[in-house]
N, C-alpha and C positions, 0 to 999 in steps of 0.2 A: 599695673606694677604691686603687687602685693608685697609691700614694704615686711611686713609681719612676719609673713612665709621667709624672706631673706635673714631679719634675721634671726629667726629660731633653725633658720638651719646653718647659719657662721659656723655655732661651736662645732658642729658635727664636721667639716667640710675643714678645718683649724686642726681638729686630730686626726682625719686623715693623712695629713699635710707632715705634721709632726713625728707621725709612726713612721713616714715614709723617708724621715733622714732626714727633714730642713729641719731648722735652727729655728727656733721659735719666732724671733721679729723679723725672716724674711719670710717664713709662713703665714704670717700676719699681714704681712704687707701684701702676700701674693694673693691671700683671699679677699682683701680691701682690691685690688687690682679687677680682681674677678666678680666680688660685686656692683664696681663700676661699670662692667664691659653688661652684667647681665638687668642694668640701669636702661642701657643704650640697645642693645640687644632686644629684650624678648619682649617689650611689645609690637612690635614687627614681627617677629617670629620667634613663640615662645618655645623651650623646649618640652619634650615630654616627662623627659625624668630629670627634674630642676636640682636633685642633690647631685649625680651624675654629669651633668652639664658644668654646677661650678666647682668639683673637683676637679674634671678636667682642664677647662679653665684655668685653674688657682693653680694648681701642678704644672702648665706648661707656662704659666708667668715664673713661676718660682724658678723652674730653671732657666727661663732666657734672663734673668736676673743675675742666675749663677754665673752664667756663660759670658756675661759682660762685666763679672769680677772678677781681675786677675790673679789677685790674691789667692783665690777658690774655685781655679783650674780644674782643681783634683777635681770636684766635682761633678762634673763634665760626664764622668762613666755615671750617672743618673742617669742620662737618655733614653740608656735602653731600656730601663724599668718603667718609662712613659706608660700608663697605663693607658689602652685601648678605651674609645668613649664609649659605654655604654652604660647599663642601670649600676648601681651602686648598692653595695650591701646596706638593710634597711639597721642599723646599727647604732642606738644613742648611747653616742660618744661622750655629752656635756659635761656629766657628773664626773665620768674619767681625766677630763680634762681640766674641772675645777681642784682635783686633788691634784693632779699635774705643775698646774698652776701656782700652788701652795709650796711649793718648790724648800727644801731644807737651808739651801744656800741662802736663801732671804727671810729677813725678819715677817713677822708674820702679818704687823702695818703694811711693808711694801708688798707680801702676799697679794692681800687683798687687794690693794690701789691696783695691779697690775691684772690680776683679776676681771675684777670689776670694769675695766675695761677693755681688756682684750677679748674674754668670754660674755660677759652679762652686758655688753654695748653698751655701759653707760658714759657719759664724756667726760673728760676732765672736772669743769665744772660740775657738772654734777656729785661726782664723789669729791671734791675738796669740800661741797656741803655739806654730805655725809659723815666728813671728819672735820670739821668746822676749820678751815684752813685755808689760806689765798690761792686761789688757781692757781697762782706762778709753783707757791709750794708744790701741788699735788702735781704738779705737772714733769716737777725735778725729780720727784721721789719715780715716777712711773718711769722717767728715764732711764733712771740707775737701776733700777729693779731691772728691765731689758736690759740693760751693759750687762748686768750679773749674770742672767741667765743667757743670755748670747754663746751662741758654742755649746754648753752644759746640757748633757745627757737628760733626758724627762723620763728618769729610770727609778727615782724614789720618790715616791709621794708626799705628799703635805700629809701634818696631821688634821683631824677634825676639827680642831678650834676655830683653824682658820676656814676650812671649807666654810663651817656652819654662819660665823663671822660674816663672812661672805653674799650666802645666800640671804642671809636676813636683811644686809643694806642693798640686795637685787630687790629682796620684797617689797622694803620700803620704799624705795623709789617707783617701782611700780604700781605700789596701793597708792601715792600721795604725790607720783611727779610727772615729766611729760610722756614716759614713756611706760606702757603697759607692760609689766614683767611680773607682775603679781602670783597669776598662774603659773608661769613657768617655776616661777620660784618654789609654787606649792609643788609642783609634781618632782620638780628636781629632789624636795626634801623626803617627800612618800618613798621616794628612787630609793635613799639613804638611810630611811628608818625600816627598809625591809632589809638591809643589806647587814646594817650593822644595829647591835643590842646596847644603846647608849641613853642615859635618860635625859642627856641636855637635847639631843637629837630629835626627840620625842617632844622634850619640851618646846621644842622650835618649830615640829611641827602645830603644835597644839596652838601657840600663839600666833601663829600666822593663820591658822584655821577659825579661830575666835573673832580676829581683825577683819579675817576676807567675810566673814558671816554677815557684817553690819556695813559692808562695801556700797548697796544701795542705797541706804538711807544717808552716806555720807554726804551727798550734793543732792540742790533743787533742781527741779527741772530746768532752769537757768544756767545751771552749771557752777552756782555759789554754793560756798561749803557750810553745809548744816552742824551747829555742836553737837555733841554726844548726848549734853543734857533734852537737846531740842529733836532729835532725831525721831522720826516714827518708827517703834521698835516690832511694830508686829510685818514690816519689811527686813528684819535681818532675820537670818538662814538659817532656820532654830536644825536641821540637820548639821549644818558645819558646827551648831555651838556643842550639840548631842555630841559629835565626835570629839569635838578639839576636848572637851570635859571628860571623857572617857580618856582618852591620852593622857591628860595632864595627871590624871587621880592616879593612873599606872606608874607614871613616872613618879609621881611623889614619892608613893611607896616605896622605891626603892630608897626612899633615903639618902641621897646625893645629888642635895641640892646645889640646883646651880641658877644664873641669871637667866635662863630663857624657862627656865620652868617657874622662877620669882614674878618674871611679867606675864604668862599666861594665865598665875593664880589671879594676879590683878586684873587683867582682861577676861578671867572666867567670873569671878565677881559683879563687875559689871555688867556682863552677860547674863548674868543670874537675877539680876534685879527687873522687877516688873515694869517699874519706872524707873527715873532717876532721885526722884524725893527716897525711895527706897536702896539705893545704894548702901552698902555698907562699907561709909566711909571708915570704919572705925577698923577694922581687917588691912583695907588697903593701906592704910598709916603702916599698917603693920608689915604687911610684904614690903611696903618701898624700904623701911628700916632693913628687912632683911636686902633686897637688892642693891639699896645705897652700901652695905657692909660688901657683897660683894662683887662690884663696882670701882665704888667712888667717882659716877660719874655725874657731873654738871648737869647734865638735864634730868636725871633721875632724882636728883636732887631739887630740882627745881618745881620737876610734877611732885613730890612729896608735899613741897609748900601748898603746892595747891589743895592735894587730898587732906593736908592737916588743916585749910581752910574752911571746908567741906566737913570734917567731921567735928572741930570744934569752933568753929565762928572767925569770918573774915580777919578779925585782929590776932586773931592766935597764927593765923596763914600768913600777912605780914611779918611777926614777928618773927617766924621761920626765915621768912625770905630775906630779912633783915640779919639775922643770924649769919646769915649763906655772906653775906655782901660785908659784915662785920668780920669774918674768919677769913676774908682774902680780898684786901680792899680795892687794889688794881684791878679793873675788867680784864684784863689782856690775860692777869692770871688766874682770874677767878674759874678762864675756860668758857663760860655762859654763854652761848648763842644769844647773842644781843635780841635780835625779833622775839624768841621765845622768853627773854626775862622779861622784856619789857607786858607781855602780853600778858604773862603771871602777875605782875605789879597792877596791871589796868584790872585784870578781872575782881583781884581783893581789894583793890580802891574802888572798885566799881558797887558790889559786896556790901561793903563797909560804908556807903553812903557819898565817899568825894569824888562827886561825878567828875568835875573839872581836872581831877590829878587822873581820873582812867580815861580820858574823851583824848588827854594829851598823850598818853602813853601808849597808848593802840595806835593814835597814828607815829609816832616814832615807831612802834613794831613794823609799823606798815611800811615805812619807808624803805626796811630794811629785808622784809619778808623774800625767802628766798624764790617762791614764784608767784603766777598771774593769781592764784584762786586763793590764795592764802592773803595776798596784798590787798586784793578786792575784801575779804571778811573783815580782815581788820580796819579798812578804813572805813565800812558799813557799819561798825561797831563805834568809831568815834562818832563817825554822821550823828548816827541814832542819839547819842550822849550828848551831843553840842545840841541837839533838837530838843532834848528834854529838857536840857539848861535853859535854852531860850526859846520859849515858845514863841 
C-alpha cells in the first residue's frame, strides 16, 4: 500500500467532490471513507486507475450519507449524476483547493488550520504544535471552521497571504516533522509563483528552496539531527541555493519587503557562508530586526537573541534574551515555545562557559521537545555537557 500516493491524491479527489456539489465537511468524510476502503481492498485487488477509483468510491459514499440523512433528502437527485467508473481527468486541483479553503467567511487562522487538516494532511496535534497552542484548543478551532463553511458555496477564494501561510506551515512540517510534505509544498508554491506576480510568493519559494537545499546534511546516518554549524556543507544542493538566491534578489529588487523575503535573506546568508565561522552574523541580526518589525513573532525574537550572541558574543545574546523575558515576565504571555526558549538559553550559557546551567536547560528543553529527533538531540547535548563537567 503506497501511503504517499494516497496522501498526494487526497486533495484532488476532495476538490472533485466539492465541485460536484458536496459540502466540504461531507466531502471530507466521504474521501476518508474511500481511503479506508482503499487500504482494505487494494492489497488484493489494486485498481488500474487509482484516482478514478477513489473518486468513484468517495462519490458513492457521499451519496449514501446523503440518502441516510432525512434532512438532506433533496440531494437524492444527485444519484442520477453519479459518474461511471473510469479514468479521471489528469487535473491537479490541489492549489485551487488551498484557495477555496481560505474562504472569506473564515478568519485567517481558522482558514489555515482547516486547510492544514483537510488538504495538507497534518494531524490536529501537528497543527497545534505549529501554532504553539494546546491540541484541544486547535481541535475546537478546526471544528468551528468546519461548521462555518458547512453548506457554504466555495465560489469565493481566499487571499494569497492565507494560502502562503498554509504552504509555509506544510513545508515546515514536511521539513522537520513526521510526514514528508516539503516537496509537495515546493511544487505548489512553484505553481503559485508561475500564476501570480507577487514578491512574497517569490520570497516563500526562495525560502523553501534555500532550506530544502540543506536537507541532506541535516541528519546523520543514524537519524540524529546535525546542527547548522556542524553540517557538511559539501552536501548542500548548490543548484537549489543558486535558484533560491536568484528568485530572492528579484523579489527584493521590487522594494516590497515581506516576512518571507526577510526569512529568505537570512537563509541566503547562511547558505552563502563557506564555513560556519564565516557567517555574516551582523547582517543576519539586521535582517532579524526587519523580520521582528514585520511579524513581532516570539520565535523571531528568540532567533535574534542567538544571532546577537554570535555577532557580539554570548553575554550580549544572554542580555538580549533577558530583555525579552523582562519585557513580558509571564511565560504564558511571552508566547515563546518552551523547548525553543530553553534550548536558546542553554546554547548561549554553554558558549559563555556555564556548563551546569546549559546542561540543565538542555534537559528541560528535551522533556518538552515536539518530536523524537529533537528530543534525542537535546538529550545528547545535555549528556555531552554533563560528561565534560564530570569526567
